[in-house]
Steps between C-alpha positions, in 0.01 A plus 500: 500500500632147447772568236676764717483266800653219293785718385555615860516139615778423255696799628463455875556127509342259747652586834251492789531873562450568135201269489347696789552818300333337201208381715455850636498645150241245389273579798534874438418454131198287578380755754542783249306302240219432747479867594490598135211260433306633798560861391376429147190328638422800719590777256435346161186552293195498722259213462193595305203544728188435292283712727733750661504755219132499403350849498145521633269775381146559620296426811520236772233324699373715782638822355282810490385571146482874566855494636625316192329746265640797690858368508492409129386848405772651714767285339385597152503868593855463632618386155369808320742782410292746704594308817861617469633148458724407206313440176404132489484294182242242406396277787279200555172561678201299623168651390187403694165581339182625664288226346531185293532581129455298181783494246355767272456757779835408652675618187342845533580522872872429443539670162844644433673301776704184422347200679697187591231291668151521645324329790150360470248294690141405430303684774231235541252553785554264790815341353861582584664483163876504440696783342666440164798691362498566126818616322422775250671637193205591282191662646236369519578191292729336756251563780225328300730209417604474865135479603441222248800313640355543849167364375673191360676445832167524681346251259771253593446571869129438462566163334752408768258583782219304336732201467611523863138515612401200288791296638384544860339190645286462808243717674691593814520854635842563348397363160186716493698807603767445237243424230325827586828692492600354164158582355525860622851528358385368162214750491732787593751399233222483240374846599852645480556344157176650372589843638846503341363383164255790508793745548368586843561814701774321696821706473574705811873582486795540268878530511630788286826678432517875445658826616368648828318781317313245287416296809367812669270566203390136507419522873258785426282299263150410613556124464819494706492463877870527575840478332768340718845583354775243546835644383681223687363236261757382246350169387134405491578132547656587838206716610175412677213739430201508737246756372208617708170371363206735434287352778772541762434824687600453864776247556655231283346259454157657534288186486146582387450133404563353842195281453621365169528122473840338521624404156792260452777630279696346217732795444694496175682739274539526127790744464706597196838340451653845451413827675261729315671795329375839607494794257676797657398861455772536236364214291773248587412163639586435862508147640323527830705230675835650410680702769736654248265722308390490134540187296487447129190376328147628499279209400189423708532244772301182519182595685472317828340508838640413840312456826644701784254402770287197573167428659465281805647153520284194541769309682490510880739749642532688168486879469177672581267623224632791303856467627774565243702208375815716474671713764297806582606840379611775727466869542788744498556428869530125455826315439620522143303812416 
């Protein structure tokens, strides 16, 4: 704006009336500039909200398990051609199993369906163990490798808890309580590590991608409890999955281990640097975190494991035992689903 104003000044001179005209033009220009800045701030690109666009698939605390199963089956039926709706393409879906399965039996239960990731936990009696998420490209090799990674993480946790317990000094009530908690946590971590190394029956859910007709066939298998389709999912890294566990039969969470000891948590994740590619039904590789569809390349991903929930915190005021460390999932009626 300044060059035009300068040229105008040379033309109109310096008379008082002309200076008032110039002052008015300057104020009007400044006002217009201010309005333009405000408009751009209000109507420009929206600020990225790191949590606002996360899709949540699964169950929430306090939700009826029977209601979740019924609504998931209804949603899958609505995607089938026989429902009269338009023919749907491949869609993501959360598969919850009837029981915990080892890697070798998991492969048979999900045969013919591309799997992107599985969820596992060591179902130890009297201990509330965390859930781990294992990215999958090859079955069952990646599941086995993910379990070994989880075992290594538990080994480190056990060492950390032992060290924390040994560093405690004094015989006061708080010291005794913490020492007991650290000892229990170390024992639980050691038991989890042993279970994962033995390729335990620990997997209870999977995320798959297939056409509705294939998902319907999968839902009818004896090992499968329910298939929850999620056609709204475009990117797995912007989705929170909360599968129903085999022991949950009434509401979520169904807490059969209410008498279990409190175990402090040292939640950690060992995730791949790049999202695991998922083989599609046509043989092409699909990068699970990409919202834009198929991507080039078909090599196996680096096997990894990531914790999605944590056991209780030892610190005062921390989350209660068995509470998830990430935001809870939601049913179809919850925000984002």
